[in-house]
N, C-alpha and C positions, 0 to 999 in steps of 0.2 A: 733176532729179527725185530726191527722197531715197529711201533704201533701202526705207522703209515703203511708199511709193507704188509703187516698182518691184515689190515683192513682191505688192502688191494687184493690179497689172496682170497679172502672171503668173498669179495665182490666177483672176482674172476671165476671162482669155482661155482658160484651161484648162477652167473650169467653165461658161462662158456660151455656148460654141459660136459664138464670133465668127468672121466671115469675114475672110480676108486682103484681099479686095476688098469694101469696103462698098457698099451700095446707092447709086445715083446721088443726089448731093446731101446725103447723110447727114453728111459731114464738117463742113458748115456749122453743124450743131447742137452740135458738140463744143467750141465756144468762144464768146467774146463776139461779138455782132454789133452790134445797135443798143442802146445803153444809154440808157434813158429815165428822167428824173428824176421821182420820185413824191413829193417832199417831203423833201429831205435824204438821200434814198437813190436808187439807180438800179437799175432792173430790166432784165434782158436780154431782147431780143425779136428775132425773125427772121421776116420775111415773104417770100413768094414767090408768083408768079402774078399775074394781073390780072383785074379784074372786080368786080362787086358782086352780092350782099352779100359782106362779108369774113367768112370762117370763122375763128373764133378758138378755139384749143384750150386747155383747162385740165387740167393733169395731176393725177393722184391724190395722196394724202397722201405727203409725203416724196419727191416725184418731180419731175423737171424736164421742160421742153418737149421734150427730145430723145426722150422716150417715144413721140412721134408721128411718128418718122422714116419709118415705112413708110406712114403715112396721108397726111401732109402733101403729098408730091409728087403723089399721085393727085388730091387735091382741088384742088391748084394748077393742074392741067390745065384746070379749068373756071372757077375764080374765084380771087380773092386769098385766101391762106391764111396765118395767122400763129400762131406759138407764142411763149410767153414763160415765164420762170422766176419763180415767186413768190420773195419775199424769203428769202434763205438757201439757195436751190436753184440748181443749175446755175451760171451766170456772173453771177447777180444779187448785189447787196450783202447783207450780213447783216441779220438782223431787228433792229429797234429797239423792238418792242412785241410783245405776245402775238399769236401766229399764229392768230387766230380767223377764221371765215368772213366776218364783217362787215369786219374789217380787210383781208382779202384782196380783198373786193369793192370797198372804197374804193381800194386800190392799183390794181385793174383800171380803175376809173373814171379815176384820174389818168393811168394809162398810156395809155388811149385818148385822153384830152384832150390830154396833153402831146406825144404822138406825132402829133397832128393826124390821127387816123384818122377816116375818114368813115363814118357809119352808112349803111345798116343792118348788123347783125351777126347771124350764126348762131353760137351758142356750142356747143362740143362739150366736155363734161366727163366725166372718168372718176372713179369712186369719190367721194372727198372733193371732188375738183375739180368734180363734178356739183353738189354743194351750193353751191360758190362761184358756178358759172355760174347757177344758179337764183336765188340771192340777188341777184346783179347784175341779172338779167333782171327780177326783181320790182320793182326800184327804178330801172330805167333809163328809164321813161317812154316806152316804145315804140321805143327804138333797137334792141332785140333782136327779130328777126323769125322766129327759129327756134331750137330746142334739140335737141341730140342728147345723150342721157344714157347713158353706158356703165357698166354695173355700178354704178349710182348708190348712194351712201350716202344714207340717209334719216335725218332728225333723230329719228324715233321708233323707229329700229332701228339704233342704233349698234353697232359690232362688239363682241361679247362679250369679246374678248381684248384690249381696248384697254389695260387696266392692265398686262398682261404685255408688250404691245408698247412701252409707255412705259418700263417697267423695262429692256427690251432696248436701247432707244434711249439711255437714260441710261448703260448699261454701255458702249455703243459711244462715247458722248461721252467717258467717262473714258479709254477706250483711245486715242482720237484725241488727247486732251490729253497722254497719256503717250507719243505717237508710236509706238504699237503697231499692228500689223496683225492683225486678227482675222477669220477666215474668215466667221463669222456676221454680220459687219458689212458684207459685200460688197453692192454695189448689185444687187438681185435682178433677174432677167430678167422680162420681161412679154410676154404674147402680143400686146400692142398694137403693139409696134415690131418684132417678129420678130427676125431676125438683125441683129447689129451688127458693124461693122468695127473694126479695131484702134485708130483714133484716138478713136472714141466710147468704146470699152472703157477706154482710158487716161483719158479725161475722167471717166468714172464712177468709176474707181478713185481718181483724185485727189480727187474730191468726198468720198468716204466717209472719206478721211484727214483731213478738215478738221473741227475742233471746231465751226466756225460752221454747218456743215451739220446736225450732230446736235443743236445747240441749236434750230435751226428745226424739225427733225423732231420733237423732243421737245415743243416748244411746240405744234405742231399737235395732237399726241396729248393733251397735258395740257389743251388748250382745247376738246376735243370737246364736253363738256357745255355749255359756254358757247356754242359754235357752234350746237349743237342749239337752245338757247333763242333765239338770234338768228334762226334759220330759222323757228321757230314764230311769232315776232313779225311776220314779213313774209309768211308763207305765205298764199296765196290761189290760186284756180283760174287756170290760164293761158288759159282761154277757148279761142278759136280759133287760138291761136299754134301753128304747125306744130311738132310734137314727135315724136321717135322715141326709143324706148328699146331698148337693146341689152344682152343678157346674154352673159357669157363672150365679150366682144368680141375679135375678131381683125381684122387690117387690112381684109380684103375686106368683112367684114360691116359694119364701121364706115363705110367709104367708101360702101357701098350706102345706109346710113341717112342719111348726109350728103346724098347725091345726091337721096334721096327728099324730104328737107326743102327742099333747094334748088329742086326741081321745084314745090313748093307756094308759092314766093315770089310775091307779087303784082307 
């Protein structure tokens, strides 16, 4: 590990409140698990638990599957639960095209197909990931039998600060390309995954030191208007599809919403 990454780890451990002993099973999310080909690239995926439907988690913009580390094991006590990293995030390969909602939805389709995952699926999406989950559900022809939307981003109410966020991501990209450690570019904490252990903290710090991560992050932000148009093109009522919406989601609240949707499965 180079000095820049070591410095970032020290900063993140000091600022993020990481535990010396991580929650059970969290370390599995800190590195590559199953790499699934989605057409010249591979996305990292991790599954645990048994049963049907499979609950599949979609992280927020610029974030990886490890964000669900506190939710995943609780859901896996009841059924199969999977997280994955979008292109450029976590342990997945870098992006090769614009990071739009439609492209992320296509990647998810290839991931499910090439990993030979059996329907039905309950999708859980946070923020931008909630748009990806909905886009996939609207085009999946019935394979999705439930949705849980956590602090969902909506195509008609995009974040007002997206231009500033893009500028910040591009500044972090420049810093990463120069091998510099910048405190403002640290992987921010989220209430969704709660406390993290040292191995996951190190993985997050290593990620923000990579230019490939910031290119993917910037691309998601730069493509938001296009993503919004793509959502409007497919948007229609979900009908009687079981759906739960969570605001200011924390692990226990999200788990309860997932269980509510699972209880409504036919």
